[in-house]
C-alpha positions in Angstrom: -2.6 -16.9 24.6 1.0 -17.4 23.2 1.2 -18.8 19.7 4.1 -20.6 18.0 5.8 -18.2 15.6 6.0 -20.9 13.0 2.2 -21.2 13.1 1.8 -17.5 12.5 4.2 -17.6 9.5 2.4 -20.7 8.1 -1.0 -19.0 8.4 0.3 -15.8 6.7 1.7 -17.9 3.8 -1.7 -19.7 3.7 -3.5 -16.3 3.5 -1.0 -15.2 0.8 -1.6 -18.5 -1.2 2.1 -19.3 -1.2 1.9 -22.8 0.3 2.2 -26.0 -1.7 -0.6 -28.6 -1.8 0.7 -30.7 1.1 1.1 -27.6 3.4 -2.4 -26.4 2.5 -3.8 -29.9 3.4 -2.0 -29.8 6.8 -3.2 -26.2 7.6 -6.8 -27.0 6.6 -6.7 -30.2 8.7 -5.5 -28.2 11.8 -8.2 -25.5 11.1 -10.9 -28.2 11.3 -9.4 -29.9 14.4 -7.8 -27.1 16.5 -10.1 -24.2 17.7 -7.1 -22.2 19.0 -5.4 -22.5 15.6 -8.6 -21.5 13.8 -8.9 -18.4 16.1 -5.3 -17.5 15.3 -6.1 -17.8 11.6 -9.1 -15.5 11.9 -7.0 -12.8 13.7 -4.2 -13.1 11.3 -6.5 -12.8 8.3 -8.0 -9.6 9.7 -4.5 -8.2 10.5 -3.0 -9.0 7.1 -6.0 -7.6 5.3 -5.8 -4.4 7.3 -2.1 -4.0 6.7 -2.3 -4.8 3.0 -5.0 -2.3 2.3 -4.3 0.4 4.9 -1.8 2.2 2.7 -4.5 2.8 0.1 -6.3 5.2 2.4 -4.1 7.9 1.0 -5.4 7.1 -2.5 -8.9 8.0 -1.4 -7.7 11.3 -0.1 -5.9 12.0 -3.4 -9.1 11.1 -5.3 -11.1 13.5 -3.1 -8.6 16.2 -3.8 -8.9 15.6 -7.5 -12.7 15.8 -7.3 -12.4 19.1 -5.4 -10.4 20.6 -8.3 -13.1 19.8 -10.8 -15.1 23.0 -11.8 -18.9 23.3 -11.2 -20.5 22.6 -14.6 -23.7 23.4 -16.2 -25.9 21.3 -18.4 -23.7 21.8 -21.5 -20.7 20.5 -19.7 -22.3 17.3 -18.3 -20.8 15.0 -21.0 -17.3 16.0 -19.9 -18.2 15.1 -16.3 -19.5 11.7 -17.5 -16.2 11.1 -19.2 -14.3 12.0 -16.0 -16.5 9.7 -14.0 -16.0 6.8 -16.4 -12.3 7.4 -16.2 -12.1 7.4 -12.4 -15.0 5.3 -11.2 -12.9 2.1 -10.8 -10.2 3.7 -8.5 -12.8 5.6 -6.6 -14.8 2.4 -6.1 -11.7 0.5 -5.1 -10.7 3.2 -2.6 -14.2 3.3 -1.1 -14.3 -0.4 -0.7 -10.8 -0.4 0.9 -12.0 2.3 3.3 -15.0 0.1 4.3 -12.7 -2.9 4.9 -10.3 -0.8 7.0 -13.1 0.8 9.0 -14.7 -2.6 9.6 -11.4 -3.9 10.8 -10.9 -1.2 13.4 -14.5 -1.2 14.6 -15.2 -4.9 14.7 -11.8 -6.5 15.2 -11.8 -9.2 17.9 -11.6 -7.8 21.4 -9.0 -10.4 22.2 -6.5 -8.9 19.9 -3.5 -7.6 21.9 -3.2 -3.8 22.2 0.2 -3.7 20.6 -1.2 -5.4 17.5 -4.1 -2.9 17.3 -1.6 0.0 17.6 0.7 -1.5 15.0 -2.2 -1.8 12.5 -3.2 1.8 13.3 0.2 3.3 12.8 1.9 1.2 10.1 1.7 2.7 6.7 4.3 1.5 4.2 7.1 3.8 3.2 6.6 5.5 -0.2 9.1 4.0 -2.6 10.9 6.2 -5.1 9.4 4.1 -7.8 11.1 2.8 -11.0 11.5 6.1 -12.7 12.4 4.7 -16.1 12.9 6.9 -19.2 11.9 6.2 -22.7 15.3 4.9 -23.6 15.3 2.5 -20.7 11.8 1.1 -21.4 13.1 -1.7 -23.6 16.1 -2.5 -21.4 15.9 -5.5 -19.1 14.5 -4.6 -15.7 16.8 -4.8 -12.7 15.8 -6.6 -9.5 15.4 -3.2 -7.9 13.0 -2.0 -10.6 10.9 -5.2 -10.4 10.9 -5.0 -6.6 9.6 -1.4 -6.6 6.9 -2.3 -9.1 5.7 -5.2 -6.9 6.0 -3.0 -3.8 4.0 -0.1 -5.3 1.2 -2.6 -6.3 1.0 -3.8 -2.7 2.3 -7.2 -3.5 4.6 -7.3 -0.6 5.2 -11.0 -0.6 6.6 -10.8 -4.1 8.5 -7.6 -3.2 10.4 -9.3 -0.4 12.1 -11.8 -2.7 12.9 -9.2 -5.3 14.3 -6.7 -2.8 16.5 -9.5 -1.3 18.0 -10.0 -4.7 18.2 -6.3 -5.3 20.4 -5.8 -2.2 22.9 -8.3 -3.7 23.4 -6.2 -6.8 23.3 -2.8 -5.0 23.6 -2.1 -1.3 21.1 0.7 -1.3 19.6 2.0 2.0 16.3 2.8 0.3 16.0 -0.7 -0.9 16.7 -1.9 2.6 14.1 0.4 4.0 11.5 -0.8 1.5 12.5 -4.4 2.2 12.0 -3.8 5.9 8.6 -2.4 5.2 7.7 -5.4 3.0 8.7 -7.7 5.9 6.4 -5.7 8.2 3.6 -5.9 5.7 3.9 -9.7 5.5 4.1 -10.1 9.3 7.9 -10.8 9.6 8.7 -8.1 12.2 11.9 -10.0 13.4 13.4 -9.7 9.9 12.3 -6.1 9.6 14.0 -5.3 12.9 17.3 -6.7 11.5 17.0 -4.8 8.3 16.2 -1.4 10.0 19.2 -1.9 12.4 21.4 -2.6 9.4 20.5 0.8 8.0 21.4 2.5 11.3 24.7 0.7 11.5 25.8 0.7 7.9 24.4 3.9 6.4 24.1 7.6 7.3 20.9 8.3 5.3 17.3 7.5 6.2 18.2 7.3 9.9 14.9 8.8 11.2 12.8 6.8 8.8 14.6 3.6 9.8 14.1 4.4 13.5 10.3 5.0 13.0 9.8 1.7 11.3 12.1 0.0 13.8 9.9 1.2 16.6 6.9 -0.4 14.8 8.9 -3.6 14.3 9.5 -3.7 18.1 5.8 -2.8 18.7 4.7 -5.7 16.5 6.8 -8.1 18.6 5.6 -6.6 21.8 9.1 -5.3 22.8 7.5 -2.3 24.5 10.6 -0.9 26.3 12.6 -0.9 23.0 9.6 0.7 21.3 9.4 3.5 23.8 13.2 4.1 23.7 13.3 4.5 19.9 10.1 6.7 19.8 11.7 9.0 22.4 14.8 9.3 20.1 12.7 10.6 17.2 10.0 12.4 19.1 11.6 15.8 18.4 12.3 15.2 14.7 10.4 17.0 12.0 9.8 13.9 10.0 8.1 11.5 12.4 8.1 13.4 15.6 4.4 14.1 15.8 3.5 10.4 15.1 6.1 9.3 17.6 4.7 11.5 20.4 1.2 10.4 19.7 2.1 6.8 19.7 4.0 7.3 23.0 0.9 8.8 24.5 -1.2 5.8 23.5 1.4 3.4 24.9 1.2 5.0 28.4 
């Protein structure tokens, strides 16, 4: 079933709690009166949740690596292990819960979800930003839009990051900012805007070309532009950065 793009954007904003009271009232009225609109809402809610938390899977791996480095201790050392556990139990619990959410999403997601959507969720992992990287002398200085954007982006608040990155581009035409903005667009369901941003990198910059092409292929995939998706994936299938992922995704598209 084809859905109006404005409906999808409206529901994504509803899920992100970024609508005003009147818009919320209209959405909730439609949810109670239109079964197709309610079904679209359920699908979008699962998709946004999977995207938002999918990038945290790497945190669980890192925590497991940290645990593996801890020495085997005897009875005399147990208090130290208690301290370590108390220090890390919150991030471990968060990562575990995220893994459960993501696993549930992939196993029990509605059968009616299009194949391109499932592949997008499976392969989309937001680009790692370079972070703020402030020094002691800079800590008391006013934050730039770019620094604020990276902070929101690294916290997974992609809706907030979008607005901040858009302002950051005005003060500094940085390809990394554009790449992160494109990723934030993807994470909030605006693949059409992400497509424009990644193409800007390819036409206006010489850096981050392979990275831009990988995420451009995912923007095409999200929009079900399958021929364009395949074409871009073929271009980067021999690269050392995303070549393996590109080849694997191509196999799943065939």
